[in-house]
N, C-alpha and C positions, 0 to 999 in steps of 0.2 A: 653666276651671271647668266649663262645660257639657260639654266633651269628657270630663272625668273622670267626670262623672255618667253620661253615656251609656255610657262604658266599663264602669261598674259595673252597668249594667242598671237603674238607678233611674229613677223617673219623677217629674216635678214636678207639683204640684197645679195645677188650673186656677185662673184668676183668680176665678171664681165661688166655688170652694171656699175660697180664701183670704179673700175678702170676707165670706163667711158665717161662717167661723171667727172672724174679727176682730170682726164684729158681735156674735156670741154672747158672746165673751169680754168685750167692752166692756159689754154689758148685764148680765152676771153681776157684774162688778166694780162697776158703778154701783149695782145692787140691794144688793150686800153692803155697800158704803160707806154707803148710805142707812140700811140696817138698823142698822149699828154706830153711826151718828150718832144715830139715834132712841134706841137703848139707852143710849148715853153721856149724852145730854141728859136722859133720864128719871132716870138715876142721879144726875146732878148736882142735878137738881131735888129729888129725894127726900132727898139729903144736906143741901141747903140748908134744906128745910122741917123735916126731922126733927132737924137739929142734930147 
C-alpha cells in the first residue's frame, strides 16, 4: 500500500493534521446536531401548544 503511494508521488498527512481535521469535523457535527435538536424541540412545543 505504502509502496504504491510512494510510487505515485503522493504524501500522507501528518498525525497532527489528521487529529485537527477529526476534531473540527466532530465539533461541527456536534454543533449542527445540537442546533437541529433545538429547532426540532421548539417545533414540537409550538405544535403541542398551538394545537
